[in-house]
TIDREN-975838 format. One record per atom (N, C-alpha, C): residue in three letters; y, z, x. Coordinates in steps of 0.2 Angstrom, whole numbers, padded with zeros to 4 digits, always signed. Each point is the difference from the previous one (the first is absolute). Example, Ala and Ser with C-alpha at 12.3 -4.5 7.8 and 13.67 -1.06 7.14 Angstrom:
2
ALA-0028+0039+0066
ALA+0006+0000-0004
ALA+0006+0000+0004
SER+0005-0004-0002
SER+0006+0001+0004
SER+0005+0003-0004
***
This chain:
349
MET-0374+0446-0239
MET+0007+0002+0002
MET+0000+0007+0003
ILE+0002+0002+0006
ILE+0001+0006+0001
ILE+0008+0002+0002
THR+0002+0006-0003
THR+0007+0001+0000
THR+0000+0008+0003
THR+0006+0002+0001
THR+0001+0007+0001
THR+0005+0002-0005
ALA-0001+0007-0002
ALA+0003+0003-0005
ALA+0006+0004+0002
SER+0006-0002-0003
SER+0006+0004+0002
SER+0002+0006-0005
PHE-0003+0000-0006
PHE+0000+0005-0005
PHE+0008-0002-0003
GLY+0003-0006+0000
GLY+0006-0001-0003
GLY-0001+0000-0007
SER-0005-0001-0003
SER-0001+0001-0008
SER-0003+0007-0001
GLY+0001+0005+0003
GLY-0005+0006+0000
GLY-0006-0001+0001
PHE-0005+0001-0006
PHE-0007-0002+0001
PHE-0002-0006-0006
ALA+0005-0004-0002
ALA-0001-0004-0004
ALA-0003-0007+0005
LEU-0004-0003-0003
LEU-0004-0006+0003
LEU+0001-0007-0003
PHE+0003-0005+0004
PHE+0002-0006-0003
PHE-0005-0005+0002
GLU-0005+0002+0003
GLU-0005-0005+0004
GLU-0005-0002-0006
ALA+0001-0004-0004
ALA-0005-0001-0006
ALA-0002-0007+0000
GLY+0002-0005+0005
GLY-0002-0005+0000
GLY+0002-0004+0006
ALA-0004-0005+0003
ALA+0001-0001+0007
ALA+0005-0006+0000
LYS+0001-0005-0004
LYS+0006-0004-0001
LYS+0007+0004+0000
ALA+0000+0004-0005
ALA+0006+0004-0001
ALA+0002+0005+0006
VAL-0005+0003+0004
VAL+0001+0004+0006
VAL+0003-0004+0005
ALA-0003-0006+0001
ALA+0002-0005+0005
ALA+0007-0002-0001
MET+0003+0000-0007
MET+0006-0001-0001
MET+0005+0006-0002
GLY-0002+0005+0004
GLY+0004+0006+0000
GLY+0001+0004-0006
GLY-0005-0002-0006
GLY+0000+0003-0006
GLY+0005-0004-0004
ALA+0002-0004+0002
ALA+0005-0005-0006
ALA-0003-0004-0003
PHE-0003+0002-0007
PHE-0005-0004-0003
PHE+0002+0000-0007
ALA+0004+0004-0003
ALA+0001+0000-0006
ALA+0002-0006-0004
ALA+0003-0004+0003
ALA+0002-0008-0003
ALA-0005-0005+0002
THR-0004+0002+0004
THR-0006-0006+0002
THR-0006+0002-0004
ALA-0002+0006+0001
ALA-0006+0002-0004
ALA-0005-0005-0002
ASP-0002-0003+0005
ASP-0005-0007-0003
ASP-0006+0001+0003
ASP-0003+0006+0002
ASP-0008+0001+0000
ASP-0001+0006-0004
PRO-0006+0002+0000
PRO-0002+0006-0005
PRO+0003+0007+0003
SER+0002+0001+0006
SER+0003+0007+0001
SER+0007+0000-0004
ALA+0002-0005-0003
ALA+0006+0001-0005
ALA-0001+0005-0005
ILE-0006+0003-0001
ILE-0001+0005-0005
ILE+0003+0005+0003
TRP+0001+0002+0007
TRP+0004+0006+0002
TRP+0007-0003+0001
TYR+0002-0005+0003
TYR+0007-0002+0002
TYR+0005-0001-0006
ASN-0004-0005-0005
ASN+0004-0002-0005
ASN-0006-0003-0005
VAL-0002+0004-0005
VAL-0006-0001-0004
VAL+0001-0007-0004
ALA+0006-0001-0001
ALA+0002-0007-0004
ALA-0002-0006+0004
GLY-0001+0000+0007
GLY-0002-0005+0003
GLY-0007-0002-0001
ILE-0005+0003-0002
ILE-0006-0002-0001
ILE-0001-0005-0006
ALA+0006+0000-0003
ALA+0000-0007-0005
ALA+0000-0006+0003
GLN+0001-0001+0007
GLN+0001-0005+0003
GLN-0008-0003+0002
GLN-0004+0004+0000
GLN-0007+0000+0002
GLN-0003-0005-0005
ARG-0001-0006+0001
ARG-0004-0004-0005
ARG-0006-0002+0000
ARG-0004+0005+0005
ARG-0006-0001+0000
ARG-0003+0007+0004
GLY-0006+0002-0001
GLY-0002+0006+0001
GLY+0000+0002+0008
GLU+0002+0005+0001
GLU+0001+0002+0008
GLU-0002+0006+0001
LEU-0004+0002+0007
LEU-0002+0006+0001
LEU+0003+0001+0008
LEU+0003+0006+0000
LEU+0004+0001+0007
LEU-0002+0008+0002
ILE-0003+0000+0006
ILE-0002+0007+0002
ILE+0002+0000+0008
GLY+0003+0006+0001
GLY+0003+0001+0006
GLY+0002+0007+0003
GLY+0003+0001+0005
GLY+0002+0007+0001
GLY+0005-0001+0007
THR+0004+0005+0000
THR+0004+0001+0007
THR-0002+0006+0003
ALA-0001-0001+0008
ALA-0002+0006+0003
ALA+0007+0002+0003
ILE+0001+0007+0001
ILE+0006+0003+0001
ILE-0002+0005+0006
THR+0003-0001+0006
THR-0001+0006+0004
THR+0007+0002+0003
PHE+0000+0006+0002
PHE+0007+0002+0002
PHE-0002+0006+0005
GLN+0006+0003+0003
GLN-0001+0005+0005
GLN+0007+0003-0001
ASN+0000+0007+0001
ASN+0006+0004+0000
ASN+0000+0006+0004
SER+0005+0002+0003
SER+0000+0006+0004
SER+0006+0005-0002
PHE-0001+0005+0003
PHE+0004+0006-0001
PHE+0003+0003+0007
THR+0007+0001+0000
THR+0003+0003+0005
THR+0005+0006-0002
GLY+0000+0005+0002
GLY+0004+0006-0003
GLY+0006-0001+0002
ASP+0004+0004-0004
ASP+0007+0001+0002
ASP+0002+0005+0005
PRO+0003-0002+0006
PRO+0001+0005+0004
PRO+0004+0006-0001
ASN+0004+0000-0006
ASN+0004+0005-0002
ASN-0004+0005-0006
ASP-0007-0002-0001
ASP-0003+0003-0004
ASP-0005+0004+0003
LEU+0000+0007-0001
LEU-0004+0005+0003
LEU-0006-0001-0001
PHE-0002-0004-0006
PHE-0008+0000-0002
PHE-0003-0006+0003
THR+0004-0006+0001
THR-0003-0006+0001
THR+0003-0003+0007
ALA+0005+0004+0003
ALA+0002-0002+0007
ALA-0006-0001+0005
GLY+0000-0005+0004
GLY-0006-0001+0005
GLY-0005-0004-0003
THR-0001+0000-0006
THR-0005-0004-0003
THR+0001-0007+0000
HIS-0005-0004+0003
HIS+0000-0008+0000
HIS-0007-0002+0001
GLY-0001-0006-0003
GLY-0006-0004+0000
GLY-0005+0001-0005
SER+0003+0003-0006
SER-0005+0002-0005
SER+0000-0007-0004
LEU-0007-0002-0001
LEU-0001-0006-0002
LEU-0004+0000-0007
TYR+0000-0005-0004
TYR-0005-0001-0006
TYR-0006-0002+0003
ARG-0006+0002-0004
ARG-0006-0002+0002
ARG+0000-0008-0001
ALA-0004-0003+0003
ALA+0000-0008-0001
ALA-0003-0001-0007
HIS+0003-0004-0004
HIS-0003-0002-0006
HIS+0002-0008-0001
THR-0005-0004-0004
THR+0002-0006-0002
THR-0002+0000-0007
PHE+0005-0002-0005
PHE-0001+0000-0006
PHE-0001-0008-0004
VAL-0004+0000-0003
VAL+0000-0007-0003
VAL+0001+0001-0008
VAL+0006-0004-0002
VAL+0002+0000-0006
VAL-0003-0005-0005
PRO-0004+0001-0004
PRO-0004-0006-0003
PRO+0004-0002-0007
ASN-0002-0006-0001
ASN+0003-0003-0006
ASN-0006-0006-0002
GLY+0000-0001-0007
GLY-0004-0005-0003
GLY+0003-0002-0007
TYR-0001-0007-0001
TYR+0003-0002-0006
TYR-0005-0006-0004
VAL+0000+0000-0005
VAL-0003-0006-0003
VAL+0005-0002-0007
THR+0001-0007-0001
THR+0005-0003-0005
THR-0005-0004-0003
VAL+0002-0001-0006
VAL-0004-0005-0005
VAL+0005-0003-0005
PRO+0001-0005+0000
PRO+0005-0003-0005
PRO-0004-0003-0006
PHE+0003+0001-0006
PHE-0003-0002-0006
PHE+0006-0002-0005
GLY-0002-0004-0006
GLY+0004-0001-0005
GLY+0007-0004+0002
GLY-0001-0004+0006
GLY+0006-0004+0002
GLY+0005+0004+0003
ASN+0004+0004-0003
ASN+0004+0004+0004
ASN+0000+0007+0001
PHE-0006+0003+0000
PHE-0001+0007+0002
PHE-0005+0000+0006
THR+0001+0006+0003
THR-0005+0001+0006
THR+0000+0008-0002
PHE-0007+0001+0002
PHE-0002+0008+0000
PHE-0002+0001+0008
GLY+0002+0005+0002
GLY-0003+0003+0007
GLY-0001+0008+0000
VAL-0004+0000+0005
VAL-0001+0007+0002
VAL+0001+0002+0008
GLY+0004+0005+0001
GLY+0001+0001+0008
GLY-0002+0007+0001
VAL-0002+0002+0007
VAL-0002+0006+0003
VAL+0004+0000+0006
PHE+0004+0006+0001
PHE+0004+0000+0006
PHE+0002+0008+0001
ALA+0004+0002+0005
ALA+0001+0006+0003
ALA+0008+0000+0000
PRO+0003+0003-0005
PRO+0008+0001+0001
PRO+0003+0005+0004
PHE-0004+0005+0001
PHE+0003+0005+0005
PHE-0006+0003+0004
GLY+0002+0002+0006
GLY-0005+0003+0004
GLY+0004+0002+0006
LEU-0004+0005+0004
LEU+0004+0003+0005
LEU-0005+0005+0004
ARG-0001+0000+0006
ARG-0004+0006+0003
ARG+0004+0001+0008
THR+0002+0007+0000
THR+0002+0003+0007
THR-0004+0005+0003
ASN-0005-0002+0004
ASN-0004+0005+0002
ASN+0001+0001+0008
TRP+0002+0006+0001
TRP+0003+0002+0007
TRP-0007+0002+0005
GLN+0001-0002+0006
GLN-0005+0003+0005
GLN+0002+0007+0001
GLN-0006+0004+0001
GLN+0002+0007+0001
GLN-0001+0002+0008
PRO+0004+0005+0003
PRO+0004+0005-0004
PRO+0007-0004-0001
TRP+0002+0001-0006
TRP+0006-0003-0003
TRP+0005+0005-0003
ILE+0007+0001+0004
ILE+0003+0005-0002
ILE+0003+0001-0007
GLY-0001-0006-0004
GLY+0002-0001-0007
GLY-0006+0002-0005
ARG-0006+0003+0003
ARG-0006+0001-0004
ARG+0001+0005-0006
PHE+0006+0004+0001
PHE+0002+0004-0006
PHE+0003-0002-0005
ILE+0002-0007+0001
ILE+0003-0004-0006
ILE-0005-0005-0002
SER-0003-0004+0004
SER-0005-0005-0002
SER-0003-0002+0007
SER-0006+0000-0001
SER-0004-0004+0005
SER-0004-0006-0002
ASP-0001+0000-0007
ASP-0003-0006-0002
ASP+0002-0001-0007
ALA+0003-0005-0003
ALA+0003-0002-0007
ALA-0004-0007-0001
ASN-0003-0001-0006
ASN-0003-0006-0001
ASN+0001-0002-0007
ILE+0003-0005-0002
ILE+0001-0002-0006
ILE-0002-0007-0002
LYS-0005-0001-0004
LYS-0003-0006-0003
LYS+0000-0002-0006
THR+0002-0007-0002
THR+0000-0002-0006
THR-0003-0007-0001
ILE-0003-0001-0006
ILE-0002-0005-0002
ILE+0001-0002-0007
SER+0003-0007-0001
SER+0001-0001-0007
SER-0004-0007-0003
VAL-0001+0001-0006
VAL-0004-0006-0003
VAL+0005-0003-0006
GLU+0002-0006+0000
GLU+0004-0003-0006
GLU-0002-0005-0002
PRO-0001-0001-0007
PRO-0001-0005-0004
PRO+0006-0003-0002
ALA+0001-0007+0001
ALA+0007-0003-0002
ALA-0002-0006-0003
LEU+0006-0002-0004
LEU+0001-0005-0005
LEU+0007-0003+0001
ALA-0001-0007+0001
ALA+0007-0003+0002
ALA+0000-0007-0005
TRP+0005-0002-0001
TRP+0002-0006-0005
TRP+0006-0004+0003
GLN-0001-0006-0001
GLN+0007-0005+0003
GLN+0000-0005-0005
THR+0007-0003-0001
THR+0002-0005-0005
THR-0004-0006+0004
SER+0000-0005-0007
SER-0004-0006+0002
SER+0003-0005+0006
ASP+0006+0002+0001
ASP+0004-0004+0006
ASP-0001+0004+0006
GLY-0002+0007+0000
GLY-0002+0003+0007
GLY+0007+0004+0001
ARG+0005-0001-0003
ARG+0006+0003+0003
ARG+0001+0008-0001
LEU-0003+0003-0004
LEU+0001+0007-0002
LEU-0008+0003+0000
ALA-0001+0005+0002
ALA-0006+0004+0000
ALA+0001+0007+0000
ILE-0003+0004-0005
ILE+0000+0007-0001
ILE-0007+0002+0001
GLY-0001+0007+0002
GLY-0006+0003+0000
GLY+0000+0007+0001
GLY-0005+0003+0000
GLY-0001+0007+0000
GLY-0007+0004-0001
GLY+0000+0006+0001
GLY-0007+0003-0001
GLY+0001+0007+0001
PRO-0006+0004-0001
PRO+0000+0007+0001
PRO-0004+0001+0007
GLU+0002+0005+0003
GLU-0002+0002+0007
GLU-0004+0006+0000
TYR-0006+0001+0002
TYR-0004+0006+0001
TYR+0000+0002+0006
ARG+0003+0006+0003
ARG+0001+0001+0006
ARG-0004+0007+0001
ARG-0004-0001+0006
ARG-0004+0006+0002
ARG+0003+0002+0007
ALA+0000+0007+0001
ALA+0003+0003+0007
ALA-0003+0007+0001
LYS+0000+0001+0007
LYS-0003+0006+0002
LYS+0005+0002+0006
VAL+0000+0007+0001
VAL+0004+0002+0006
VAL-0004+0006+0003
THR+0001+0000+0006
THR-0003+0005+0006
THR+0006+0004+0003
LEU+0000+0006+0001
LEU+0006+0003+0004
LEU-0004+0006+0004
VAL+0002-0001+0007
VAL-0003+0005+0005
VAL+0005+0003+0004
ARG+0000+0006+0000
ARG+0004+0004+0005
ARG-0002+0006+0003
ASN+0003+0003+0004
ASN-0003+0007+0002
ASN+0005+0005-0002
SER-0002+0006+0000
SER+0004+0006-0001
SER+0001+0005+0005
GLY+0006+0002+0002
GLY+0000+0004+0006
GLY+0004+0007-0002
ALA-0001+0005+0004
ALA+0003+0006+0000
ALA+0000+0004+0008
THR+0005+0005-0001
THR+0001+0004+0006
THR-0005+0006+0001
ASN-0004+0000+0005
ASN-0004+0005+0001
ASN+0003+0007+0002
PRO+0001+0005-0005
PRO+0003+0005+0001
PRO-0002+0005+0006
PHE-0006-0002+0003
PHE-0002+0004+0005
PHE+0001-0002+0006
THR+0002-0008+0001
THR+0001-0004+0007
THR+0006-0002-0001
PHE+0004-0001-0006
PHE+0006-0003-0002
PHE+0000-0007+0002
ARG-0006-0003+0000
ARG+0000-0008+0002
ARG-0001-0003-0008
PHE+0002-0006+0000
PHE-0001-0004-0006
PHE-0006-0004+0001
ALA-0004+0000-0006
ALA-0007-0003+0001
ALA-0002-0003-0007
ASP-0005-0006+0002
ASP-0003-0003-0006
ASP-0004+0004-0004
VAL+0001+0002-0006
VAL-0005+0004-0004
VAL-0003-0003-0005
ALA+0001-0006-0003
ALA-0004-0003-0005
ALA+0001-0008+0000
ASN-0005-0004-0002
ASN+0001-0007-0002
ASN-0001+0000-0007
ASN+0005-0004-0003
ASN+0002-0001-0008
ASN-0003-0008+0000
TYR-0004-0001-0004
TYR-0003-0007-0001
TYR+0000-0001-0009
LEU+0006-0005-0002
LEU+0000-0001-0007
LEU-0002-0007-0001
THR-0004+0000-0005
THR-0002-0006-0001
THR-0001-0002-0007
SER+0001-0005-0003
SER-0001-0002-0008
SER-0005-0005-0001
PRO-0003+0000-0006
PRO-0004-0005-0002
PRO+0005-0007-0002
TRP-0004-0005-0001
TRP+0005-0005-0003
TRP+0004+0001-0006
ALA+0007-0001+0000
ALA+0003+0001-0006
ALA+0003-0006-0003
HIS+0001-0002-0007
HIS+0001-0006-0002
HIS+0006+0000-0005
LYS+0003-0005+0000
LYS+0006-0001-0004
LYS+0001-0008-0003
TRP+0002-0001-0006
TRP+0002-0006-0002
TRP+0008-0001+0001
GLY+0001-0006+0001
GLY+0007-0003+0000
GLY+0000-0008-0002
TRP+0005-0003+0002
TRP+0000-0006-0003
TRP+0005-0005+0005
ASN+0000-0007+0000
ASN+0003-0004+0003
ASN+0002-0006-0004
ALA+0006-0003+0002
ALA+0002-0006-0004
ALA+0004-0004+0005
GLY+0000-0007-0002
GLY+0004-0004+0005
GLY+0003-0006-0004
VAL+0004-0004+0002
VAL+0003-0007-0002
VAL+0002-0004+0006
LEU-0001-0006-0001
LEU+0000-0006+0004
LEU+0003-0005-0003
PHE+0007-0003+0003
PHE+0004-0005-0003
PHE+0001-0004+0005
LYS-0001-0007-0002
LYS+0002-0006+0005
LYS+0006-0004-0004
PRO+0007+0002+0002
PRO+0005-0004-0003
PRO+0000-0007+0002
THR-0002-0002+0006
THR+0000-0006+0003
THR-0007-0001+0002
SER-0001-0007+0002
SER-0007-0001+0004
SER+0001+0003+0007
GLN+0006+0002+0003
GLN+0000+0002+0007
GLN+0001+0008+0000
TRP+0002+0003-0006
TRP+0001+0007+0001
TRP-0004+0004-0005
ARG-0002+0006+0003
ARG-0004+0004-0005
ARG+0003+0008+0001
ILE-0001+0004-0006
ILE+0003+0007+0000
ILE-0006+0004-0004
GLY-0002+0005+0005
GLY-0004+0005-0002
GLY+0001+0006+0000
ALA-0003+0005-0006
ALA+0002+0006+0000
ALA-0006+0004-0003
SER-0001+0006+0003
SER-0006+0004-0003
SER+0002+0007+0001
TYR-0005+0004-0004
TYR+0001+0007-0001
TYR-0006+0004+0000
ARG-0001+0005+0005
ARG-0007+0003-0001
ARG+0003+0008-0001
ALA-0003+0003-0005
ALA+0002+0006-0003
ALA-0001+0007+0005
ALA+0005+0003+0001
ALA-0001+0007+0004
ALA-0007+0003-0004
MET-0003+0005+0004
MET-0005+0004-0002
MET+0000+0007+0003
THR-0001+0005-0004
THR-0002+0006+0003
THR-0007+0002+0000
MET-0003+0001+0007
MET-0006+0001+0000
MET-0002+0008+0001
ASP-0004+0003-0005
ASP-0001+0007+0001
ASP-0006+0001+0002
PHE-0002+0004+0005
PHE-0006+0002+0003
PHE-0001+0007+0000
GLY-0008+0000-0002
GLY-0002+0007+0001
GLY-0005+0000+0006
GLY-0002+0005+0002
GLY-0005+0000+0006
GLY-0002+0007+0002
THR-0002+0001+0006
THR-0002+0006+0004
THR+0004+0001+0005
ALA+0002+0006+0002
ALA+0002+0003+0006
ALA-0005+0003+0004
THR-0003-0001+0005
THR-0005+0003+0004
THR+0004+0003+0006
ILE+0000+0008+0001
ILE+0004+0003+0004
ILE-0005+0003+0004
THR+0000-0002+0007
THR-0005+0003+0005
THR+0003+0003+0006
GLN-0002+0007+0001
GLN+0003+0004+0005
GLN-0001-0003+0006
ILE+0004+0000+0005
ILE-0001-0002+0007
ILE+0000+0007+0005
SER-0005+0001+0003
SER-0001+0006+0004
SER+0005+0000+0006
THR+0004+0005+0000
THR+0005+0001+0006
THR-0003+0003+0006
GLY-0006+0003+0000
GLY-0004+0003+0005
GLY+0002+0008+0001
ASN+0005+0001-0005
ASN+0002+0008-0001
ASN-0003+0002-0007
ALA-0004+0005+0001
ALA-0005+0002-0005
ALA+0005+0004-0006
GLN+0004+0004+0002
GLN+0005+0003-0004
GLN+0004-0004-0004
PHE+0004-0005+0004
PHE+0004-0004-0004
PHE-0003-0005-0004
ASP-0007-0002+0002
ASP-0004-0004-0006
ASP-0001+0004-0005
ALA-0002+0006+0001
ALA-0002+0004-0006
ALA+0007+0000-0005
LEU+0006+0001+0003
LEU+0005+0000-0004
LEU+0002-0006-0004
VAL-0001-0005+0004
VAL+0002-0007-0003
VAL-0006-0002-0006
ALA-0006+0002+0001
ALA-0005-0001-0004
ALA+0001+0003-0008
ARG+0005+0006+0001
ARG+0001+0004-0007
ARG+0005-0003-0004
GLN+0004-0005+0004
GLN+0006-0002-0003
GLN+0000-0007-0001
LEU-0005-0004+0002
LEU-0001-0008-0002
LEU-0001-0001-0007
PRO+0002-0005-0003
PRO-0002-0001-0007
PRO-0007-0004+0001
PRO-0003+0001-0006
PRO-0007-0003+0000
PRO+0000-0008-0001
THR-0006-0003+0001
THR+0000-0007-0002
THR+0001+0000-0008
GLN+0003-0005-0001
GLN+0003+0000-0008
GLN+0002-0007-0002
PRO+0001-0001-0006
PRO+0003-0007-0004
PRO+0007+0000+0002
VAL+0003-0006+0001
VAL+0006-0001+0001
VAL+0003-0006-0005
SER+0006-0001+0000
SER+0003-0006-0003
SER+0005-0002+0003
THR+0002-0006-0001
THR+0007-0003+0003
THR+0001-0007-0003
SER+0006-0002+0000
SER+0002-0007-0002
SER+0005-0003+0004
PHE-0001-0007+0000
PHE+0004-0005+0004
PHE+0004-0004-0005
ASN+0006-0001+0000
ASN+0004-0004-0004
ASN+0002-0006+0004
LEU-0005-0006-0002
LEU+0001-0006+0004
LEU+0005-0004-0004
PRO+0003-0005+0004
PRO+0005-0004-0002
PRO-0001-0006-0004
HIS+0004-0003-0003
HIS-0001-0007-0002
HIS+0001-0005+0005
PHE-0002-0006-0001
PHE+0001-0006+0004
PHE+0004-0005-0005
ALA+0005-0002+0002
ALA+0005-0005-0003
ALA+0002-0006+0004
TYR-0002-0006-0001
TYR+0000-0005+0004
TYR+0005-0005-0003
LEU+0004-0004+0004
LEU+0005-0005-0002
LEU+0000-0005+0005
GLY-0002-0006-0001
GLY-0001-0005+0005
GLY+0002-0007-0002
VAL+0004-0003+0005
VAL+0002-0007-0001
VAL-0004-0005+0005
ALA-0002-0006-0001
ALA-0003-0004+0004
ALA+0002-0007-0001
THR+0000-0004+0005
THR+0003-0008-0001
THR-0005-0004+0005
THR-0001-0006-0002
THR-0003-0005+0005
THR+0006-0005+0002
ALA+0006+0002+0000
ALA+0006-0005+0000
ALA+0000-0002+0008
ILE-0003+0003+0005
ILE+0000-0002+0006
ILE-0007-0004+0001
HIS-0001-0005+0001
HIS-0006-0006+0001
HIS-0006+0004+0003
ASP-0005+0000-0003
ASP-0007+0003+0002
ASP+0001+0007+0002
TRP+0005+0004-0002
TRP+0000+0007-0001
TRP+0001+0003-0006
ASP-0005+0006-0001
ASP+0001+0004-0006
ASP+0003+0008+0002
ILE+0007+0000-0001
ILE+0002+0007+0002
ILE+0002+0005-0006
GLU-0001+0005+0001
GLU+0001+0006-0004
GLU+0004+0006+0002
ALA+0003+0003-0004
ALA+0004+0006+0003
ALA-0001+0005-0006
ASP-0002+0006+0000
ASP-0002+0006-0004
ASP+0004+0005+0001
ILE+0001+0005-0005
ILE+0003+0007+0001
ILE-0005+0004-0004
VAL-0003+0005+0003
VAL-0004+0004-0004
VAL+0003+0008+0000
HIS-0001+0003-0005
HIS+0003+0006-0001
HIS-0006+0006-0001
ASN+0001+0005+0003
ASN-0005+0006-0001
ASN+0003+0006-0002
ASN-0001+0003-0006
ASN+0005+0006-0001
ASN-0004+0006+0001
TRP+0000+0001+0008
TRP-0003+0006+0003
TRP+0004+0006-0002
SER+0005-0001-0003
SER+0004+0007-0001
SER-0004+0004-0006
ARG-0005-0003-0002
ARG-0005+0004-0005
ARG-0004+0005+0005
PHE-0001-0001+0006
PHE-0004+0004+0005
PHE+0005+0006+0003
LYS+0002+0005-0005
LYS+0004+0005+0002
LYS-0004+0007+0004
SER-0006+0000-0001
SER-0003+0005+0003
SER-0008+0001+0000
LEU-0003+0003+0004
LEU-0007+0000-0001
LEU-0003+0007+0000
THR-0002+0002-0007
THR-0002+0007+0000
THR-0007+0000-0001
VAL-0004+0004+0004
VAL-0007+0002-0001
VAL-0001+0007-0003
ASN-0003-0001-0006
ASN-0001+0006-0003
ASN-0008+0003+0001
LEU+0000+0006+0003
LEU-0006+0004+0000
LEU-0002+0003-0006
LEU-0004-0002-0004
LEU-0001+0004-0006
LEU-0003+0007-0001
THR-0005+0002+0005
THR-0002+0007+0000
THR+0005+0005+0003
THR+0003-0002+0005
THR+0006+0004+0003
THR+0006-0004+0001
PRO+0003-0001-0007
PRO+0007-0004+0000
PRO+0005+0002+0004
GLN+0001+0008+0003
GLN+0004+0002+0005
GLN+0000-0004+0007
PHE-0005-0004+0001
PHE-0001-0004+0006
PHE+0002-0007-0001
SER+0001-0002-0007
SER+0003-0007-0001
SER+0006-0001+0004
PHE+0001-0007+0002
PHE+0006-0001+0004
PHE+0003-0007-0002
THR+0007-0002+0001
THR+0003-0005-0002
THR+0004-0002+0006
ARG+0000-0006+0002
ARG+0004-0004+0005
ARG+0005-0004-0002
PRO+0006+0000+0000
PRO+0004-0004-0003
PRO+0000-0007+0005
GLN+0001-0005-0004
GLN+0000-0007+0002
GLN+0006-0003+0000
ASN+0002-0002-0006
ASN+0007-0001-0001
ASN+0001-0008+0002
TRP-0006-0004-0001
TRP+0001-0007+0002
TRP+0005-0004-0003
LYS+0002-0006+0003
LYS+0005-0004-0003
LYS-0002-0007-0003
SER+0002-0002-0005
SER-0002-0007-0002
SER+0003-0006+0005
THR-0005-0004+0000
THR+0003-0005+0006
THR-0002-0007-0003
PHE+0004-0005+0005
PHE-0001-0007-0003
PHE-0003-0003+0008
SER-0005-0005-0002
SER-0002-0003+0006
SER+0002-0007+0000
TYR+0001-0004+0005
TYR+0002-0007+0000
TYR-0005-0004+0003
ARG-0003-0006-0003
ARG-0004-0003+0003
ARG+0000-0008-0001
LEU-0001-0003+0006
LEU+0002-0008+0001
LEU-0007-0003+0002
GLY-0002-0005-0003
GLY-0007-0004+0002
GLY+0001-0007-0001
ALA-0004-0004+0004
ALA+0001-0007-0001
ALA-0007-0003+0002
ASN-0002-0005-0004
ASN-0006-0003+0001
ASN+0001-0008+0002
HIS-0003-0002+0004
HIS+0001-0007+0003
HIS-0008-0004+0001
PRO-0001-0005-0005
PRO-0008-0002+0001
PRO+0001-0005+0006
VAL-0005+0001+0004
VAL-0002-0005+0005
VAL-0005-0005-0001
THR-0005+0001-0003
THR-0005-0005-0001
THR-0002+0003-0007
ASN-0005-0003-0004
ASN-0003+0001-0006
ASN-0003+0007+0000
ASN-0002+0002+0006
ASN-0004+0007+0001
ASN+0003+0004+0004
TRP+0007-0001+0002
TRP+0003+0005+0005
TRP+0007+0001-0003
ASP+0002+0006+0000
ASP+0007+0002+0000
ASP+0003+0004+0004
ILE+0007+0000+0002
ILE+0003+0004+0004
ILE+0003+0005-0004
ARG+0000+0006+0001
ARG+0004+0005-0005
ARG+0003+0005+0004
LEU+0006+0002-0001
LEU+0005+0004+0003
LEU+0003+0005-0004
GLY+0000+0007+0002
GLY+0003+0005-0004
GLY+0003+0006+0004
ALA+0006+0002-0004
ALA+0003+0005+0004
ALA+0003+0005-0005
LEU+0001+0007+0001
LEU+0002+0004-0005
LEU+0005+0005+0002
TYR+0003+0003-0003
TYR+0005+0007+0002
TYR-0003+0005-0005
ASP-0003+0005+0002
ASP-0001+0006-0005
ASP+0002+0006+0003
LYS+0004+0004-0005
LYS+0002+0007+0003
LYS-0005+0005-0002
ASN+0001+0005+0004
ASN-0005+0006-0001
ASN+0003+0004-0006
PRO-0003+0002-0004
PRO+0002+0004-0007
PRO+0000+0008+0002
GLN-0003+0002+0005
GLN-0001+0007+0002
GLN+0006+0003+0004
PRO+0005+0005-0002
PRO+0005+0002+0004
PRO-0002+0004+0005
THR+0003-0001+0006
THR-0001+0004+0006
THR-0002+0007+0000
ASN+0003+0004-0004
ASN-0002+0008-0001
ASN-0006+0001-0004
SER-0003-0005-0003
SER-0007+0001-0004
SER-0005-0003+0005
VAL+0002-0004+0005
VAL-0006-0003+0004
VAL-0005+0005+0003
SER-0006-0001-0001
SER-0005+0005+0001
SER-0006-0004+0003
PRO-0006+0003+0003
PRO-0005-0004+0003
PRO-0005-0002-0008
***
């Protein structure tokens, strides 16, 4: 499946299973394949035989920037583009039932990810020219259902690894020519950081035609250490370059943190319409945790910086349908409405 990214959910990724993606992510009350470990872990209790599911979602997108004609800095700028990238969001799951009513499973998935890499020359390079966030999670899970299959509960710990790369230029005004110039490239990168979280879910079937599912994946704060490599860019003016060289901070250790949100799902599904399985979900992300981004330079703390973010918590609304055509083919439909959590005044490259 190939999809375009709108960043409606910030940099959260919901593409954790092919069936769920085809249904617009409305899967918390269906959860009938091993990808339930992500969408509603209680659902793996429905797996009464061992199953293996491996997949991925290819995401490709393009973006451009046009300057504000009323802004002296960006006026006349147009046609700035992202570098072409295609991302593959991987997922893999295995489930094994045991003891009559129990199922054990392990899932591997990517809950967050983003890259914005601009073609150069790019007028916003002093804010960001490349930002890359990668995550990968491993979750062992256990679920149990009642003997009549009407109620299931499940949960498990989540081990998440993440890394971040931030690249931007620094600029300064040449006092000899009074022209603004690029004077340094700042390359900040971290090794893989890690954190433990948790996930739990419940699935209830009040009647044979109706299902209700709810799940919660805990918020996490990822703390990164790393290195800031600061490389001087020659301007061609020896006097100015010498002046810049005396003022540039050295390559040094850095630290930063990302407050990542929870995922809270509530879904209702029905088979009341003949040969159709229809589900509607509401999903909450508390992006209000992401108030700022601070990069601490540990050798020269006077060069540390903070960028306000002030993101807003959001709800997304998802609707999906599944219609079996033959024993081997289904038609699946999905739609969703997802708001951007980022306020306009903190939008950046």
